[in-house]
N, C-alpha and C positions, 0 to 999 in steps of 0.2 A: 504493501501499500506507501502510494509517495503522499510524504508531509513535508510539510513547509510550518520550517521553525518547530517542529515538535506537533502538530494540529495534523490532522487527517483531511485531507482534502473534501470529502466528504462533508464533514464537521463544517470546512470553511465555507463553503458550499449552501448546506443547512442551511445557515445565521445568515445569508442574504436572503433563504429562500424563507427565512423567518421576518421578514422586512427592515433587518436591521441594516443601519448605513454607515459605508466605509469606515468614518466617523466612530462612531460605536464600535465597532469591531475591533480597529485599528488601536484607540482607547487602552480599551478591557481587556487584548491580548498580546498586543505589541507588536501588532503586523504593519507594516506598510503598505501604503495602496497598492505600488510593485505587488507584492505578495499573493495580494485579492487576486489582481488579475492573474499572474501564476496560476493560483490557481481554477480559476474561468476558465484559461488558454488549455491549461492541462485536460480539462474534465471534456472542453469541446474538440481539442483531440479525437476523444474517444469516440463521439458522434459522427469523424470524418470516415463515408467509405475505405475499406481495404483498399488499396493499387492492387489491381487485377489483369497481367500483363496482357494476358490471351484469354479472348472469349469467343465464345460461337452463341450465337443466339439467332431463334426460332422467331418468323412475325408471322401477323396478319391481319389486316383487316378485314370489314365488315359494314354490310350499310343494310338496313332495314329498307326497302326499296331505294332508287337511284335516281336524283339522293330521296335521303332515311334517315333517322337513327342510325348512329355508325359507332362504332367502339372497336377497339384495338386491343391484341392481345402476344403477349411479346414472354418468351419463354428464354432467361439469360443463362450459359452451361460457365464454369470455369473447369473443363478436362469435359467427366461425365457427371459430376455433380450440377444439378440444377441451383442456380444463389438465388436465380430471384424469378417469379412471375409475376407480370403486368396485367393488369387488364384496368379499361379505361374507356367511358362513355366521352366521344368528343363530337356531340350535336351533329345537327342534320350537315352529311357530306355526299358526294357519290363515293363506287366503291374502292375507285380508282385514287379518288381523294383519302381515303383510308385505309390503304396501304400504303402512300408515301409516307399520310403521319404517323403511320406504327417504324415506321422507317426510320425518319426524323427523331421518333422517342427512344428508337433501340438508339441510337448514334448516340443522344446526347447522354443516354444513362452510361454509356460503353465510356463518353465522353471523363465523366464522375468518379468512372474506377481505377482512370490515368491507362486504359487499356492500349497498349500500345497496335496488336494486334487482334484483328474484328473477325470474324466470319461472319458472315449473315444469309439464312435460309429463307427464302419464303417463296408462294406459291401463286406470288402473280409474274406472270410472264412477259407483260406490258410492262412494270415497272423495272425490273430486272434489265431487259432488255436496254431500258431507256437507260437507263443508269450505265449501264455495262457497254455503251455507247454502238452497238447494235437498230438501234431504233432512235429517230429524231421525238421531237416531245410536240408535239403542234399543238396542244391543246390547252392553253394562256392561263387556265387556272390551276393545270398540273405543273409551268413554268415553273412557276413561283416556289411549288416545293423542292420540284426538282434542283432548280440552283440552291435551295436551301437545306436539300440534301449533300450535294455534290463539294458544298462548304465544309462542313461538319465533314466528311467522308477527307478529305484535304488532311485532317487533322491527322488522322492516324497513319504510322509509318507505314502499316498492312493493312490492304484490306481487300474483300471479297465479300461479292455479293452472288449467291447460285441459286437458281432455282431450284426447287423442288416440289413434286406432284402432291396435291392436295392432300392423300393419305397420307404420310408423312410427315406432315402437317398440324395432325387433328387435334393436339394441346392446345396451339397458339389460336387453331382455331375456333375452338369451344371458347375460348377466352374471350378470341374476338366477338363471336355470337354474346357469349352474354352478359358484353358492355353496352353493346349495342340494342339491346332488351332492357338493358339496365336494369341486369342484376347485379 
């Protein structure tokens, strides 16, 4: 347990949580404002996600209607271990936009985990082929999401986006469908 001047970090944080001011704590316990700030920084660092250099992510977007209520499903793997399952309602969108939003959210999450090497699997042939440069993006609404995704992709030293058939993406599909139905 980390301590500052003999006081466990949790004790200093408890005093703050009880509403004690910096002045009260510094006078009563002979701690400086810097000591209190160090306790807060130490506690905050333990809340930060751990760095995961290599990730594999399965994504899917879903729309009930086209456009209609939509959601995304994302499964994040570190090796064979699932480290996160994300399911999020994204409002009214087309299926193609929901696929791009799933990609963007996955990229943002991988960035927070400081991933360097990233492999993403999707069952959207259109999005995979557009991102990989095989298809042009003609739709103006999709172009905005395409540009955002490409900008995020450039922040990774290694990036691969691969198409997989829907039957190999069942869990991400289930999460996306649940989100689009508001479950």
